[in-house]
N, CA, C and O atoms as CSV, one atom per row, in Angstrom:
chain,resi,resn,atom,element,x,y,z
A,1,MET,N,N,-38.368,-67.627,85.849
A,1,MET,CA,C,-38.642,-67.107,87.559
A,1,MET,C,C,-37.481,-66.099,87.953
A,1,MET,O,O,-36.252,-66.123,87.887
A,2,ALA,N,N,-38.585,-65.067,88.457
A,2,ALA,CA,C,-37.801,-63.780,88.911
A,2,ALA,C,C,-36.605,-64.359,89.977
A,2,ALA,O,O,-36.765,-65.455,90.514
A,3,VAL,N,N,-35.383,-63.528,90.242
A,3,VAL,CA,C,-34.685,-63.925,91.196
A,3,VAL,C,C,-34.815,-62.444,92.426
A,3,VAL,O,O,-34.741,-61.239,92.181
A,4,ASP,N,N,-35.043,-63.216,93.845
A,4,ASP,CA,C,-35.614,-62.336,94.683
A,4,ASP,C,C,-33.966,-61.557,95.407
A,4,ASP,O,O,-32.999,-62.067,95.973
A,5,LEU,N,N,-34.375,-59.874,94.950
A,5,LEU,CA,C,-33.069,-59.417,95.524
A,5,LEU,C,C,-32.738,-59.617,96.746
A,5,LEU,O,O,-31.567,-59.382,97.046
A,6,THR,N,N,-33.443,-59.986,97.533
A,6,THR,CA,C,-32.939,-60.041,99.381
A,6,THR,C,C,-31.952,-61.399,99.072
A,6,THR,O,O,-31.293,-61.846,100.011
A,7,THR,N,N,-31.877,-61.984,97.846
A,7,THR,CA,C,-30.720,-63.210,97.684
A,7,THR,C,C,-29.362,-62.951,97.439
A,7,THR,O,O,-28.386,-63.701,97.435
A,8,ILE,N,N,-29.515,-61.459,97.186
A,8,ILE,CA,C,-28.233,-60.800,96.493
A,8,ILE,C,C,-27.610,-60.050,97.046
A,8,ILE,O,O,-26.393,-59.865,97.045
A,9,PHE,N,N,-28.693,-59.391,97.745
A,9,PHE,CA,C,-28.308,-58.129,98.522
A,9,PHE,C,C,-28.531,-58.123,100.121
A,9,PHE,O,O,-28.129,-57.305,100.949
A,10,GLY,N,N,-29.096,-58.982,100.248
A,10,GLY,CA,C,-29.370,-59.076,101.726
A,10,GLY,C,C,-30.478,-58.333,102.195
A,10,GLY,O,O,-31.035,-57.416,101.592
A,11,ASN,N,N,-30.842,-58.915,103.629
A,11,ASN,CA,C,-32.387,-58.111,103.970
A,11,ASN,C,C,-32.713,-56.715,104.427
A,11,ASN,O,O,-33.774,-56.316,104.909
A,12,GLU,N,N,-31.529,-55.998,104.170
A,12,GLU,CA,C,-31.411,-54.671,104.770
A,12,GLU,C,C,-31.435,-53.782,103.803
A,12,GLU,O,O,-30.806,-52.724,103.833
A,13,ILE,N,N,-32.139,-54.147,102.918
A,13,ILE,CA,C,-32.124,-53.128,101.488
A,13,ILE,C,C,-33.614,-52.087,101.582
A,13,ILE,O,O,-34.701,-52.210,102.147
A,14,ASN,N,N,-33.078,-51.202,100.840
A,14,ASN,CA,C,-34.401,-50.027,100.306
A,14,ASN,C,C,-34.334,-50.371,98.524
A,14,ASN,O,O,-33.278,-50.345,97.892
A,15,VAL,N,N,-35.194,-50.571,98.138
A,15,VAL,CA,C,-35.365,-50.757,96.195
A,15,VAL,C,C,-36.708,-49.502,96.148
A,15,VAL,O,O,-37.754,-49.289,96.762
A,16,TYR,N,N,-36.125,-49.035,95.310
A,16,TYR,CA,C,-36.970,-47.870,94.449
A,16,TYR,C,C,-36.646,-47.827,93.303
A,16,TYR,O,O,-35.579,-48.329,92.950
A,17,HIS,N,N,-37.706,-47.054,92.191
A,17,HIS,CA,C,-37.303,-46.600,91.411
A,17,HIS,C,C,-37.359,-45.238,90.580
A,17,HIS,O,O,-38.387,-44.582,90.748
A,18,GLN,N,N,-36.435,-44.738,89.739
A,18,GLN,CA,C,-36.921,-43.389,89.377
A,18,GLN,C,C,-37.998,-43.540,88.318
A,18,GLN,O,O,-38.450,-44.667,88.114
A,19,PRO,N,N,-38.484,-42.414,87.572
A,19,PRO,CA,C,-39.305,-42.320,86.250
A,19,PRO,C,C,-38.619,-42.699,85.221
A,19,PRO,O,O,-37.397,-42.618,85.350
A,20,ARG,N,N,-39.071,-43.131,84.129
A,20,ARG,CA,C,-38.411,-43.362,83.070
A,20,ARG,C,C,-37.691,-42.349,82.178
A,20,ARG,O,O,-38.281,-41.422,81.623
A,21,HIS,N,N,-36.770,-42.513,82.106
A,21,HIS,CA,C,-36.217,-41.281,81.176
A,21,HIS,C,C,-36.467,-41.229,79.254
A,21,HIS,O,O,-36.294,-42.157,78.464
A,22,VAL,N,N,-36.783,-40.226,79.048
A,22,VAL,CA,C,-37.537,-40.258,77.661
A,22,VAL,C,C,-36.311,-39.212,76.692
A,22,VAL,O,O,-35.840,-38.102,76.941
A,23,GLU,N,N,-36.105,-40.155,75.545
A,23,GLU,CA,C,-35.169,-39.403,74.744
A,23,GLU,C,C,-35.751,-38.846,73.651
A,23,GLU,O,O,-36.746,-39.250,73.049
A,24,ARG,N,N,-34.978,-37.757,73.395
A,24,ARG,CA,C,-35.756,-36.803,71.896
A,24,ARG,C,C,-34.524,-36.516,71.428
A,24,ARG,O,O,-33.472,-36.463,72.064
A,25,GLN,N,N,-34.765,-36.285,69.980
A,25,GLN,CA,C,-33.399,-35.469,69.328
A,25,GLN,C,C,-34.060,-34.101,68.781
A,25,GLN,O,O,-35.170,-33.938,68.275
A,26,TYR,N,N,-33.139,-33.265,69.014
A,26,TYR,CA,C,-33.753,-31.868,68.740
A,26,TYR,C,C,-33.083,-31.397,67.350
A,26,TYR,O,O,-32.047,-31.979,67.031
A,27,ALA,N,N,-33.473,-30.614,66.683
A,27,ALA,CA,C,-32.854,-30.380,65.389
A,27,ALA,C,C,-33.527,-28.822,65.085
A,27,ALA,O,O,-34.553,-28.393,65.614
A,28,GLY,N,N,-32.708,-28.130,64.135
A,28,GLY,CA,C,-32.969,-26.708,63.667
A,28,GLY,C,C,-32.504,-26.391,62.131
A,28,GLY,O,O,-31.561,-26.888,61.514
A,29,PHE,N,N,-33.509,-25.356,61.677
A,29,PHE,CA,C,-33.147,-25.596,60.424
A,29,PHE,C,C,-32.639,-23.790,60.016
A,29,PHE,O,O,-33.103,-22.728,60.431
A,30,VAL,N,N,-31.845,-23.997,59.330
A,30,VAL,CA,C,-31.290,-22.377,58.774
A,30,VAL,C,C,-32.664,-21.462,58.580
A,30,VAL,O,O,-33.656,-21.886,57.988
A,31,GLY,N,N,-32.570,-20.219,59.136
A,31,GLY,CA,C,-33.502,-19.499,58.501
A,31,GLY,C,C,-34.637,-19.357,59.327
A,31,GLY,O,O,-35.310,-18.327,59.366
A,32,ALA,N,N,-34.863,-20.393,60.001
A,32,ALA,CA,C,-36.016,-20.833,61.029
A,32,ALA,C,C,-35.937,-20.449,62.400
A,32,ALA,O,O,-34.827,-20.513,62.929
A,33,HIS,N,N,-36.597,-20.188,62.853
A,33,HIS,CA,C,-36.625,-19.856,64.470
A,33,HIS,C,C,-37.121,-20.975,65.293
A,33,HIS,O,O,-38.217,-21.454,65.001
A,34,GLY,N,N,-36.457,-21.446,66.277
A,34,GLY,CA,C,-36.970,-22.554,66.978
A,34,GLY,C,C,-36.699,-24.033,66.796
A,34,GLY,O,O,-36.281,-24.232,65.656
A,35,LEU,N,N,-36.766,-24.861,67.335
A,35,LEU,CA,C,-36.599,-26.364,67.081
A,35,LEU,C,C,-37.671,-27.414,67.006
A,35,LEU,O,O,-38.760,-27.213,67.544
A,36,ILE,N,N,-37.388,-28.598,66.320
A,36,ILE,CA,C,-37.993,-29.245,66.180
A,36,ILE,C,C,-37.506,-30.520,67.126
A,36,ILE,O,O,-36.300,-30.575,67.366
A,37,ALA,N,N,-38.359,-31.536,67.669
A,37,ALA,CA,C,-38.046,-32.352,68.485
A,37,ALA,C,C,-38.662,-33.912,68.042
A,37,ALA,O,O,-39.822,-34.251,68.273
A,38,MET,N,N,-37.922,-34.540,67.548
A,38,MET,CA,C,-38.130,-36.074,67.479
A,38,MET,C,C,-38.251,-36.957,68.757
A,38,MET,O,O,-37.273,-37.176,69.472
A,39,HIS,N,N,-39.262,-37.363,68.966
A,39,HIS,CA,C,-39.528,-38.320,70.471
A,39,HIS,C,C,-39.114,-39.658,70.139
A,39,HIS,O,O,-39.921,-40.261,69.432
A,40,LEU,N,N,-37.716,-40.492,70.571
A,40,LEU,CA,C,-37.228,-41.776,70.454
A,40,LEU,C,C,-37.907,-42.548,71.415
A,40,LEU,O,O,-37.380,-43.658,71.495
A,41,GLY,N,N,-38.935,-42.401,72.235
A,41,GLY,CA,C,-39.191,-43.294,73.255
A,41,GLY,C,C,-38.267,-43.377,74.430
A,41,GLY,O,O,-37.233,-42.709,74.440
A,42,THR,N,N,-38.633,-44.266,75.541
A,42,THR,CA,C,-38.172,-44.256,76.674
A,42,THR,C,C,-36.942,-45.021,76.794
A,42,THR,O,O,-36.738,-45.936,75.996
A,43,ARG,N,N,-36.116,-44.750,77.687
A,43,ARG,CA,C,-34.995,-45.683,77.489
A,43,ARG,C,C,-34.585,-46.262,79.189
A,43,ARG,O,O,-33.620,-46.148,79.946
A,44,GLY,N,N,-35.946,-46.925,79.226
A,44,GLY,CA,C,-35.703,-47.978,80.444
A,44,GLY,C,C,-35.955,-46.780,82.066
A,44,GLY,O,O,-35.810,-45.566,82.211
A,45,ARG,N,N,-36.369,-47.880,83.001
A,45,ARG,CA,C,-36.517,-47.180,84.376
A,45,ARG,C,C,-35.406,-47.749,84.843
A,45,ARG,O,O,-34.991,-48.876,84.574
A,46,ARG,N,N,-34.787,-46.707,85.762
A,46,ARG,CA,C,-33.697,-47.156,86.689
A,46,ARG,C,C,-34.260,-47.540,88.181
A,46,ARG,O,O,-35.204,-46.931,88.683
A,47,PHE,N,N,-33.630,-48.534,88.784
A,47,PHE,CA,C,-33.598,-49.129,89.892
A,47,PHE,C,C,-32.646,-48.741,90.427
A,47,PHE,O,O,-31.580,-48.520,89.853
A,48,VAL,N,N,-32.966,-48.519,92.180
A,48,VAL,CA,C,-31.916,-48.005,92.829
A,48,VAL,C,C,-32.329,-49.027,94.161
A,48,VAL,O,O,-33.442,-49.127,94.678
A,49,VAL,N,N,-30.645,-49.991,94.667
A,49,VAL,CA,C,-30.851,-50.535,95.706
A,49,VAL,C,C,-30.015,-50.299,96.466
A,49,VAL,O,O,-28.858,-50.442,96.071
A,50,THR,N,N,-30.283,-49.788,98.029
A,50,THR,CA,C,-29.595,-49.209,98.750
A,50,THR,C,C,-29.466,-50.025,99.902
A,50,THR,O,O,-30.558,-50.336,100.378
A,51,GLY,N,N,-28.388,-50.511,100.554
A,51,GLY,CA,C,-28.676,-50.954,101.949
A,51,GLY,C,C,-27.555,-51.371,102.722
A,51,GLY,O,O,-26.525,-50.777,102.402
A,52,THR,N,N,-27.428,-52.199,103.632
A,52,THR,CA,C,-25.901,-52.343,104.536
A,52,THR,C,C,-25.526,-53.860,104.258
A,52,THR,O,O,-26.414,-54.713,104.263
A,53,LEU,N,N,-24.447,-54.125,104.062
A,53,LEU,CA,C,-23.970,-55.737,104.389
A,53,LEU,C,C,-23.289,-55.916,105.257
A,53,LEU,O,O,-22.220,-55.336,105.451
A,54,ARG,N,N,-23.786,-56.754,105.939
A,54,ARG,CA,C,-23.200,-57.421,107.204
A,54,ARG,C,C,-22.553,-58.643,107.461
A,54,ARG,O,O,-23.206,-59.547,106.941
A,55,ALA,N,N,-21.352,-59.144,108.154
A,55,ALA,CA,C,-20.825,-60.259,108.269
A,55,ALA,C,C,-20.119,-60.555,109.557
A,55,ALA,O,O,-19.316,-59.716,109.964
A,56,THR,N,N,-20.332,-61.686,110.270
A,56,THR,CA,C,-19.928,-61.794,111.682
A,56,THR,C,C,-18.411,-62.961,111.507
A,56,THR,O,O,-17.925,-63.541,110.536
A,57,ALA,N,N,-18.182,-62.923,112.428
A,57,ALA,CA,C,-16.643,-64.077,112.545
A,57,ALA,C,C,-15.897,-63.927,113.853
A,57,ALA,O,O,-16.110,-62.938,114.554
A,58,GLY,N,N,-15.432,-64.429,114.048
A,58,GLY,CA,C,-14.718,-64.625,115.332
A,58,GLY,C,C,-13.702,-63.178,115.818
A,58,GLY,O,O,-13.234,-62.991,116.942
A,59,SER,N,N,-13.576,-62.428,114.810
A,59,SER,CA,C,-12.898,-61.189,115.201
A,59,SER,C,C,-13.034,-60.080,113.763
A,59,SER,O,O,-13.446,-60.567,112.710
A,60,TYR,N,N,-12.839,-59.309,113.795
A,60,TYR,CA,C,-12.930,-58.255,113.004
A,60,TYR,C,C,-12.605,-58.337,111.660
A,60,TYR,O,O,-13.309,-58.142,110.670
A,61,ALA,N,N,-10.912,-58.798,111.810
A,61,ALA,CA,C,-10.680,-59.394,110.226
A,61,ALA,C,C,-10.914,-60.213,109.842
A,61,ALA,O,O,-10.352,-60.266,108.748
A,62,ALA,N,N,-11.729,-61.473,110.097
A,62,ALA,CA,C,-12.156,-62.248,110.104
A,62,ALA,C,C,-13.525,-61.951,109.339
A,62,ALA,O,O,-14.048,-62.556,108.403
A,63,ALA,N,N,-13.849,-61.055,109.898
A,63,ALA,CA,C,-15.495,-60.645,109.596
A,63,ALA,C,C,-15.566,-59.890,108.282
A,63,ALA,O,O,-16.488,-59.922,107.467
A,64,ARG,N,N,-14.358,-59.159,108.214
A,64,ARG,CA,C,-13.982,-58.233,106.847
A,64,ARG,C,C,-13.748,-58.926,106.038
A,64,ARG,O,O,-14.256,-58.481,105.008
A,65,VAL,N,N,-13.009,-60.243,105.779
A,65,VAL,CA,C,-12.793,-61.074,104.646
A,65,VAL,C,C,-13.961,-61.873,104.450
A,65,VAL,O,O,-13.861,-62.647,103.498
A,66,LEU,N,N,-15.159,-61.911,105.145
A,66,LEU,CA,C,-16.427,-62.505,104.970
A,66,LEU,C,C,-17.060,-61.455,104.224
A,66,LEU,O,O,-17.551,-61.588,103.103
A,67,LEU,N,N,-17.015,-60.167,105.061
A,67,LEU,CA,C,-17.699,-59.134,103.827
A,67,LEU,C,C,-17.195,-58.948,102.489
A,67,LEU,O,O,-17.985,-58.926,101.544
A,68,GLN,N,N,-15.821,-58.799,102.303
A,68,GLN,CA,C,-15.310,-58.837,101.043
A,68,GLN,C,C,-16.105,-59.954,99.879
A,68,GLN,O,O,-16.330,-59.679,98.700
A,69,VAL,N,N,-16.446,-61.277,100.587
A,69,VAL,CA,C,-16.305,-61.994,99.964
A,69,VAL,C,C,-18.173,-61.921,99.427
A,69,VAL,O,O,-18.506,-62.090,98.254
A,70,ALA,N,N,-18.946,-61.705,100.306
A,70,ALA,CA,C,-20.214,-61.196,99.908
A,70,ALA,C,C,-20.244,-60.083,98.842
A,70,ALA,O,O,-21.147,-60.046,98.007
A,71,ILE,N,N,-19.105,-59.045,98.884
A,71,ILE,CA,C,-19.283,-58.126,97.773
A,71,ILE,C,C,-18.709,-58.853,96.570
A,71,ILE,O,O,-19.096,-58.453,95.472
A,72,ASP,N,N,-17.905,-59.790,96.605
A,72,ASP,CA,C,-17.145,-60.491,95.248
A,72,ASP,C,C,-18.432,-61.090,94.695
A,72,ASP,O,O,-18.644,-61.178,93.486
A,73,THR,N,N,-19.543,-61.626,95.926
A,73,THR,CA,C,-20.436,-62.551,94.983
A,73,THR,C,C,-21.564,-61.549,94.322
A,73,THR,O,O,-22.268,-61.910,93.380
A,74,ILE,N,N,-21.642,-60.376,94.871
A,74,ILE,CA,C,-22.701,-59.510,94.022
A,74,ILE,C,C,-21.757,-58.840,92.820
A,74,ILE,O,O,-22.362,-58.463,91.816
A,75,GLU,N,N,-20.761,-58.722,92.849
A,75,GLU,CA,C,-19.829,-58.062,91.376
A,75,GLU,C,C,-20.392,-58.838,90.386
A,75,GLU,O,O,-21.196,-58.200,89.707
A,76,PRO,N,N,-20.221,-60.251,89.992
A,76,PRO,CA,C,-20.825,-60.494,88.752
A,76,PRO,C,C,-21.824,-60.071,88.100
A,76,PRO,O,O,-21.844,-59.939,86.877
A,77,TYR,N,N,-23.008,-59.748,89.088
A,77,TYR,CA,C,-24.384,-59.198,88.215
A,77,TYR,C,C,-24.111,-58.028,87.620
A,77,TYR,O,O,-25.021,-57.619,86.898
A,78,LEU,N,N,-22.960,-57.221,87.703
A,78,LEU,CA,C,-22.733,-56.034,86.907
A,78,LEU,C,C,-22.581,-56.537,85.116
A,78,LEU,O,O,-22.966,-55.842,84.177
A,79,TRP,N,N,-21.972,-57.800,85.009
A,79,TRP,CA,C,-21.597,-58.271,83.432
A,79,TRP,C,C,-22.964,-59.437,83.331
A,79,TRP,O,O,-22.900,-59.943,82.210
A,80,SER,N,N,-23.922,-59.904,83.965
A,80,SER,CA,C,-24.803,-60.388,83.590
A,80,SER,C,C,-25.646,-60.516,82.549
A,80,SER,O,O,-25.512,-59.441,81.964
A,81,ASP,N,N,-26.336,-61.080,82.023
A,81,ASP,CA,C,-27.645,-60.689,80.900
A,81,ASP,C,C,-28.801,-60.121,81.532
A,81,ASP,O,O,-28.982,-60.593,82.654
A,82,ALA,N,N,-29.628,-59.275,81.183
A,82,ALA,CA,C,-30.851,-58.726,81.511
A,82,ALA,C,C,-31.609,-59.964,81.984
A,82,ALA,O,O,-31.873,-60.926,81.264
A,83,ALA,N,N,-31.990,-59.812,83.512
A,83,ALA,CA,C,-33.120,-60.936,84.122
A,83,ALA,C,C,-34.186,-59.844,84.990
A,83,ALA,O,O,-34.071,-58.698,85.425
A,84,ASP,N,N,-35.512,-61.117,84.971
A,84,ASP,CA,C,-35.914,-60.686,86.244
A,84,ASP,C,C,-35.587,-60.882,87.523
A,84,ASP,O,O,-34.944,-61.842,87.947
A,85,TYR,N,N,-36.193,-59.628,88.405
A,85,TYR,CA,C,-35.718,-59.691,90.100
A,85,TYR,C,C,-37.333,-59.427,90.288
A,85,TYR,O,O,-38.219,-59.124,89.489
A,86,SER,N,N,-37.315,-59.677,91.702
A,86,SER,CA,C,-38.375,-59.318,92.840
A,86,SER,C,C,-38.003,-58.902,93.994
A,86,SER,O,O,-36.956,-59.259,94.534
A,87,PHE,N,N,-38.798,-58.138,94.461
A,87,PHE,CA,C,-38.535,-57.441,95.870
A,87,PHE,C,C,-40.247,-56.941,96.508
A,87,PHE,O,O,-40.851,-55.927,96.159
A,88,CYS,N,N,-40.685,-57.882,97.403
A,88,CYS,CA,C,-41.752,-57.522,98.297
A,88,CYS,C,C,-42.972,-57.262,97.176
A,88,CYS,O,O,-43.635,-56.250,96.946
A,89,GLY,N,N,-42.988,-58.421,96.655
A,89,GLY,CA,C,-44.200,-58.802,95.430
A,89,GLY,C,C,-43.967,-58.061,94.246
A,89,GLY,O,O,-44.743,-58.538,93.418
A,90,VAL,N,N,-43.459,-57.352,93.838
A,90,VAL,CA,C,-43.201,-56.643,92.595
A,90,VAL,C,C,-42.206,-56.983,91.976
A,90,VAL,O,O,-41.084,-56.922,92.479
A,91,THR,N,N,-42.446,-57.428,90.703
A,91,THR,CA,C,-41.298,-57.955,89.821
A,91,THR,C,C,-40.403,-56.748,88.794
A,91,THR,O,O,-41.023,-56.184,87.893
A,92,LEU,N,N,-39.431,-56.545,88.952
A,92,LEU,CA,C,-38.477,-55.856,87.905
A,92,LEU,C,C,-38.418,-56.711,86.990
A,92,LEU,O,O,-38.005,-57.849,87.216
A,93,ILE,N,N,-38.863,-56.273,85.675
A,93,ILE,CA,C,-38.515,-56.882,84.194
A,93,ILE,C,C,-37.271,-56.628,83.606
A,93,ILE,O,O,-37.019,-55.495,83.198
A,94,MET,N,N,-36.587,-57.399,83.526
A,94,MET,CA,C,-35.393,-57.245,82.374
A,94,MET,C,C,-34.340,-56.247,82.628
A,94,MET,O,O,-33.871,-55.482,81.785
A,95,VAL,N,N,-33.963,-56.341,84.065
A,95,VAL,CA,C,-33.093,-55.654,84.539
A,95,VAL,C,C,-31.806,-55.907,84.192
A,95,VAL,O,O,-31.586,-57.117,84.144
A,96,VAL,N,N,-30.559,-54.992,83.845
A,96,VAL,CA,C,-29.146,-55.224,83.860
A,96,VAL,C,C,-28.586,-53.944,84.907
A,96,VAL,O,O,-28.954,-52.781,85.071
A,97,TRP,N,N,-27.605,-54.720,85.461
A,97,TRP,CA,C,-27.150,-53.669,86.769
A,97,TRP,C,C,-25.603,-52.884,86.270
A,97,TRP,O,O,-24.512,-53.366,85.965
A,98,ASP,N,N,-25.999,-51.771,86.338
A,98,ASP,CA,C,-24.777,-50.770,85.548
A,98,ASP,C,C,-23.889,-50.098,86.828
A,98,ASP,O,O,-22.860,-49.534,86.457
A,99,LYS,N,N,-24.131,-50.087,88.157
A,99,LYS,CA,C,-23.060,-49.864,89.039
A,99,LYS,C,C,-23.273,-50.465,90.302
A,99,LYS,O,O,-24.389,-50.220,90.759
A,100,PHE,N,N,-22.526,-51.197,91.029
A,100,PHE,CA,C,-22.404,-51.431,92.328
A,100,PHE,C,C,-21.338,-50.570,92.953
A,100,PHE,O,O,-20.226,-50.540,92.425
A,101,GLU,N,N,-21.634,-49.747,94.223
A,101,GLU,CA,C,-20.348,-49.190,94.811
A,101,GLU,C,C,-20.430,-48.978,96.648
A,101,GLU,O,O,-21.463,-48.629,97.218
A,102,LEU,N,N,-19.553,-49.176,97.124
A,102,LEU,CA,C,-19.778,-49.064,98.555
A,102,LEU,C,C,-19.772,-47.501,98.788
A,102,LEU,O,O,-19.266,-46.703,97.999
A,103,VAL,N,N,-20.418,-47.154,100.011
A,103,VAL,CA,C,-20.562,-45.805,100.161
A,103,VAL,C,C,-19.732,-45.523,101.679
A,103,VAL,O,O,-19.935,-46.250,102.652
A,104,PRO,N,N,-18.825,-44.415,101.706
A,104,PRO,CA,C,-17.912,-44.026,102.534
A,104,PRO,C,C,-18.547,-42.863,103.331
A,104,PRO,O,O,-19.170,-41.916,102.850
A,105,ASP,N,N,-18.259,-43.119,104.729
A,105,ASP,CA,C,-18.683,-42.337,105.510
A,105,ASP,C,C,-18.262,-41.127,105.152
A,105,ASP,O,O,-17.679,-40.914,104.089
A,106,SER,N,N,-18.695,-39.706,106.552
A,106,SER,CA,C,-17.953,-38.617,106.368
A,106,SER,C,C,-16.310,-38.607,106.484
A,106,SER,O,O,-15.538,-37.854,105.889
A,107,ASP,N,N,-15.987,-39.670,107.430
A,107,ASP,CA,C,-14.498,-39.698,107.259
A,107,ASP,C,C,-13.722,-40.613,106.115
A,107,ASP,O,O,-12.516,-40.851,106.170
A,108,GLY,N,N,-14.328,-40.940,105.396
A,108,GLY,CA,C,-14.153,-41.704,104.215
A,108,GLY,C,C,-14.047,-43.298,104.365
A,108,GLY,O,O,-13.687,-44.075,103.481
A,109,LYS,N,N,-14.361,-43.557,105.421
A,109,LYS,CA,C,-14.075,-45.414,105.815
A,109,LYS,C,C,-15.250,-45.625,105.372
A,109,LYS,O,O,-16.212,-44.858,105.349
A,110,VAL,N,N,-15.117,-47.120,104.872
A,110,VAL,CA,C,-15.998,-47.937,104.416
A,110,VAL,C,C,-16.780,-48.900,105.150
A,110,VAL,O,O,-18.005,-48.969,105.242
A,111,PHE,N,N,-15.781,-49.723,105.723
A,111,PHE,CA,C,-15.805,-50.633,106.550
A,111,PHE,C,C,-16.210,-50.165,107.690
A,111,PHE,O,O,-15.793,-49.111,108.171
A,112,HIS,N,N,-17.073,-50.923,108.226
A,112,HIS,CA,C,-16.884,-50.396,110.113
A,112,HIS,C,C,-16.949,-51.404,111.042
A,112,HIS,O,O,-17.402,-52.496,110.699
A,113,TRP,N,N,-16.547,-51.201,112.232
A,113,TRP,CA,C,-16.651,-52.247,113.279
A,113,TRP,C,C,-17.890,-51.846,114.227
A,113,TRP,O,O,-17.990,-50.798,114.865
A,114,ALA,N,N,-18.868,-52.970,114.176
A,114,ALA,CA,C,-20.010,-52.641,114.778
A,114,ALA,C,C,-19.908,-53.227,116.220
A,114,ALA,O,O,-20.574,-52.597,117.041
A,115,SER,N,N,-19.257,-54.238,116.678
A,115,SER,CA,C,-18.982,-54.819,117.872
A,115,SER,C,C,-18.101,-55.915,117.363
A,115,SER,O,O,-17.879,-56.040,116.158
A,116,PRO,N,N,-17.409,-57.009,118.611
A,116,PRO,CA,C,-16.285,-58.034,118.524
A,116,PRO,C,C,-17.113,-59.094,117.514
A,116,PRO,O,O,-18.047,-59.841,117.806
A,117,GLY,N,N,-16.466,-58.902,116.271
A,117,GLY,CA,C,-16.491,-59.747,115.305
A,117,GLY,C,C,-17.739,-59.548,114.257
A,117,GLY,O,O,-18.402,-60.410,113.679
A,118,TRP,N,N,-17.827,-58.210,114.214
A,118,TRP,CA,C,-19.041,-57.645,113.185
A,118,TRP,C,C,-18.430,-56.586,112.431
A,118,TRP,O,O,-17.729,-55.705,112.928
A,119,CYS,N,N,-18.777,-56.723,110.975
A,119,CYS,CA,C,-18.141,-55.883,110.427
A,119,CYS,C,C,-19.155,-55.607,109.347
A,119,CYS,O,O,-19.621,-56.609,108.805
A,120,THR,N,N,-19.692,-54.123,108.827
A,120,THR,CA,C,-20.567,-53.855,107.894
A,120,THR,C,C,-20.291,-52.894,106.855
A,120,THR,O,O,-19.147,-52.488,107.056
A,121,CYS,N,N,-20.746,-52.382,105.926
A,121,CYS,CA,C,-20.602,-51.272,104.944
A,121,CYS,C,C,-21.745,-51.261,104.294
A,121,CYS,O,O,-22.363,-52.300,104.063
A,122,LYS,N,N,-22.214,-49.905,103.870
A,122,LYS,CA,C,-22.911,-49.798,102.748
A,122,LYS,C,C,-22.727,-49.563,101.722
A,122,LYS,O,O,-21.608,-49.359,101.252
A,123,PHE,N,N,-24.095,-49.523,100.929
A,123,PHE,CA,C,-23.825,-49.954,99.473
A,123,PHE,C,C,-25.010,-49.244,98.858
A,123,PHE,O,O,-26.043,-49.096,99.511
A,124,VAL,N,N,-24.855,-48.682,97.279
A,124,VAL,CA,C,-25.857,-48.583,96.351
A,124,VAL,C,C,-25.638,-49.435,95.694
A,124,VAL,O,O,-24.700,-50.173,95.995
A,125,ALA,N,N,-26.325,-49.656,94.657
A,125,ALA,CA,C,-26.565,-50.551,93.459
A,125,ALA,C,C,-27.688,-49.772,92.154
A,125,ALA,O,O,-28.761,-49.321,92.553
A,126,ASN,N,N,-27.418,-49.695,90.986
A,126,ASN,CA,C,-28.145,-48.766,90.032
A,126,ASN,C,C,-28.381,-49.975,89.007
A,126,ASN,O,O,-27.478,-50.655,88.519
A,127,GLY,N,N,-29.735,-50.121,88.769
A,127,GLY,CA,C,-29.850,-51.268,87.437
A,127,GLY,C,C,-30.777,-50.407,86.722
A,127,GLY,O,O,-31.269,-49.326,87.047
A,128,ARG,N,N,-30.905,-51.104,85.703
A,128,ARG,CA,C,-32.089,-50.351,84.596
A,128,ARG,C,C,-32.821,-51.392,83.909
A,128,ARG,O,O,-32.268,-52.458,83.638
A,129,SER,N,N,-34.254,-51.111,83.549
A,129,SER,CA,C,-34.811,-52.037,83.114
A,129,SER,C,C,-35.100,-51.896,81.731
A,129,SER,O,O,-35.662,-50.932,81.211
A,130,LEU,N,N,-34.600,-53.108,81.068
A,130,LEU,CA,C,-34.624,-52.608,79.317
A,130,LEU,C,C,-35.847,-52.900,78.871
A,130,LEU,O,O,-35.809,-53.392,77.743
A,131,TYR,N,N,-37.277,-52.750,79.473
A,131,TYR,CA,C,-38.596,-52.985,79.423
A,131,TYR,C,C,-38.904,-51.591,79.351
A,131,TYR,O,O,-40.076,-51.221,79.282
């Protein structure tokens, strides 16, 4: 059964995929002009999840601690085995997560104070379907 991406990254996410990457090997021969190419197949489809993580508590400091807990909960997916995920009725088959990064703003800040007791941060996660 596929895991819904909103249970991992929350409800404020955008999910899209890039076209499949094609792998080719090129070779040339002495005395011949040009190249030959051997098509080695596709190398999976890259999935991108962007969004905002939020935490709320009695103060900004407490909310930031809770936000770090949410980040620490997402991090283990980077070294987990391939799994199926779903989002808005679409199933992403045999996905591994390559990267999860927090996105700084133009001032270099990652964590933001939204209102008393709220802390937010933006993120981007990159996954690859092995199928």
